N, C-alpha and C positions, 0 to 999 in steps of 0.2 A: 679586472672590472676594467671602466672605465674610468679614466682621471675626472671627467666633468661629474659624475657620482661620487667619486673618490672625495673631489673639493665639496663639493655639496653637504657630503656626510661630515666632513672632516668641519665645516664652518659653521656649521649647526650643533656639535658639541664643545666645540674650542675656539678661542680664541685666534686671533691672525700670530701673535706672538708667540703663544702654546706648541703652535705648530709651524711657524718661519725654521728653525734652525733643523730641523728633522727633514723640511720640503728640500733642503739644498743636497741633503742626500742622499732620500730614496725618494720613489716615486709614490705621488698620489696613494694609491692603492697601495704600499707598500707601509706607507704609515699608517694608514689607517686599521690596516690587519695585527699592525705593532700595536694600536693603540685597543683593538679589541682583542687581544690577547691578553693585556696587563688591565684590563678592566673585570674586577673581581665579581661586582653584582651581576652580569650579567647583560646588563640593557644594552651597550653597544653589541654584542651580538646579538640581541633579538629585534636589532633597525636592518634594516635592508635598504641598504643603500640606492639601489637603480629603481625597487619599487617605489622606492617616496620622491626620487627624484621625478620621475613619469607622473606620480599622483600631481606634488609641486610645480611642475611644469602645465597642468591644465589652466593655473590660475598666471603665471609668467613665468620668464626665461632664464634660468641663471646662466651667466655670464663667467667665464675668467678667464685668466691673465692670460691665456694663449690666443683666444678670441679675436675677430679683427674691431668687436666694436669696446674692447676694454679700453678705458680712459685711463693713459698712461700714467695721466697726472697724480694717481694713486699711488705711486712709488714713492712720493715725495713723504708719505707716511709712514716709512721704512718697515721697522717690525713690528707695524699697527696697519700695513696695508690688506686690506682683507684678501680674503680665499678665493672668493668670490661676490658676484652681484644677482640680488634677484630685481630684473627689472621687467615693466611693462613696457612698450615701444620700444627695445631693444634696439630696433634697426634703426631710431631717431639720434642713440646716443652720440655717435662720432659726429654731427653736427652739433646736438646740444650741448655740447662740452669743448667745443674750440674757442667757445668764445663766451664763457658763462659769468656772471654777474650776479652774487647773492643779493638778495634784499631782504633783511632781518629787523626785529626787533620785539617790542612788547606785546605780550600776548594777552595784556587785556589795555589794550591801546584805545582811544574817547577817538571820536569823527574827527577832530583836527588832526590827527597823527596819523588814520589811515588814508586821509584826504593826502596828508603829505606822503604815505609811502606807496601812493597810486601817481601823484605827481614822478617824483625818483622813477617808480617804476616803468611809469611812458618813456624817460629819458633816457630809459636803456633799451627801450626795444624800439623806440624809434631809430636807434643808434644800428640796430641787426644784432646786437648781443642777447644773448639769451637770458631770462629771468629766472633764478635757481631758488628754491627756499623749502622750509615745511611746511607742512599743510593745519600748523598752529593756528587757532584762531587771532587775531589783531593783526598784525601788521605784515605776517607770511600770506595767512589767506590773502590781502588785501594787494597783496602782490602778483598773486597767481589771477586773484580776477579782475585787476586791470591790463596785463599782457593778454591774457586771454580776450578783451572786451576790444583791443586793438589792434586783433587779429597774431599775435604773437605768439609765440609756442615757449612752453615752460617747464623745468624739471624739478620735480616735487624728491626730495630724500625724507622716506620715512622712518620711525624707530619702530617698527611690527613689518609684520609680513602681510604682504601685500593683495592680501583676498581678505583685507576691507582696510578704510580708510582710517589714520586718525588725527584728530579728534570722530567717531564715530558718523557725527552729522557731516561731515565734510566730504562724504560720501561720493556726491552728486559733482563737487569739484573735482577729484580725482580721476572721476571716470572722463569727464570731460577733459585736461589733461592728457592724459593717456590715449584719447579721443581725435584729439584733436592734431594730433603731430608731437606732442612732449610726450614726456615719462615719465615714469617714476622709479624709486632706485633705491630696495632695503638691503641691510647688510642680512637679513633674517628669509627665514623660509614662510611659506603661508603656514598660517594658524599662531604664530608667535604673537603673543601680545605686547602692548608697551609695556613698557615699565621704566622708572629712574634710570638706572644702569645703562638701558641702550637708548633712551634721549640724549646721554653723555656720550657714549658711544656714537653716536649717530651725526655730532658736529664737527669732527675730524674729515671723516668723508666729504663733508658737504664745503666746509670750508677748501676743502684739496681739490676738487673739482673746480673752483672758483679762481676767475682770474683777480677778482675783487669781491671785498665785502662794503656793501654800505649799510651801518646801522643807523634807524629810522630815530630812534627812543628805548630804551632800555635802564631800568632801575640796577643800582650794582649789586653786583654777587647776587643774579638772577639767573633762570634758565636762560632769558633772552638773549646773556653775556655770552654764550657757550664759543657760538659758532663766531664771533670776533674774538674771543680768544683761541680758538683753533685757528682764526685769521695771521694772529699776532705769532704765534709761535712756529707755524708753515711758511713764514715772512710772508705772505699775501697784502696786498695792499689793502688798506682800512681805512675806510671812510664814517666820519661820523656826524649826522647832523649836527649842530652846537646844541648846549640845553639851554632851556629855556627857566630854568631856575628853580624847576619842581623836583621831587624826589624821581619819578617819574623817568627822569634823565640823566638822575646821578649817573650810570654807569657811562654814558656817553662823556661828561667834562670831566670825569676819571682820566677814560683812555685820552680823550683831548688832553687835558692837562700836565698827563705822563708821557705825553711827545709820542705814544702809540697807535693813534689815529689822525686824519688828518680832517679838521674841517671841513666840512662840507654845506657849507648852508645854503646856496642854490643847484636846480637841477643842471644846471650849464655842465658842472666838473660830471656828472652822474652822464652825461653823453656822450663819455667818453673811457677808455678802461685800461688798463695794464698791457704792455706789450704782452704778443704772442709768445708763448714762453712766460711761465711763473715765475716772475722777478722778486727780490726781496723789495719789503714794504719798505719805505720810510723810517729809521728810526731819529727819534732824539726832538725835543722840543724848537730845537737850535739849526734843523734839515736846514740847508741851503738852498736847496732847489724844489721845486714845485713836484708833486707827483707826477710819475713818468704815466704818459698817457698815451694812448695809439691812436690813431684816427682810420676810418675805413681808407682804405686806398684814394688813392685820388678820381675823383670821377663814378667812384662804386656808388650803388647804394641799395639797401637794403632790398629783399625780393619782397614785392604787394602783396600782401593777403587780406583776404577779407576778412572781416570785421563778424565779430557772432558772438552768439549769447552764449553764458556758461550753458553748458551741455544738456539733454536728455536729462530726467528722471533716473536714480541709482539701479541697476537690476543688480542683483546675483552673477559675481563673478564666473561661476564657469559657466554662465552660457552664452559669452563672449569668447570668440577666437584669441589665442596669446598672440600677442603683437608684441 
């Protein structure tokens, strides 16, 4: 059995850490056969990896670590490094992940906060970096929309299969991202629904793919903080807009107070990002140097892209060629 079909099957049924040790000693096909033989329910024996992969790739491509499109930064996740990624727009993935900045925050953001998100997003896009986010309501969706309107390309990381958007009402946005030079990524095969556990699992890969994370606004101990917390664990630079004193920004307040995030009151800092190569973020409230940033090479200007509207109305994905 081909490695691609075996890894896709393993990733559909097991977490990376469940299979990581065996994959260091055996081929993906051997590990799959071992798991089938140990499954007394018969469920795995009924699963046909090659047929399932063929059907799933009508929607998106399964990219595995040996592929040239594979983002090497995911290895920072250690035993939680995905066995593979489901990708729409896979051919753009190397360019998109070469210099990625995540813009994220409150799912129930008010107009003032989404405007702030768009301003930061514009600064990131103007400098030639890729904006990455989930498709969630509020700050994340505003980030994608702002980049698209400026002619930028974005990277969406979803907690469900790529046959539908999450939330469903953002299907036109997902379509536009993948049709305009961006990409959508998921840990899960088509047909997989979103869940609380999948939302949580998505935060690590999103942070790992980034050079920096900008937290616009987030209440403390909420889902909106998960990517920021993953960035801290992975030693990615974390920038946070200073709080306004409301409960809606308590997450920002705590992370800044604990020295886990660098305050970023103005968009000027967002016009730069950490150096290529995912270095550690400054730690401690008395860190004696400013955030490490890297400007584009002298004289270099990001390619000019035409401004465009958010794409056409959503159609059912099987009618679109896999990209």
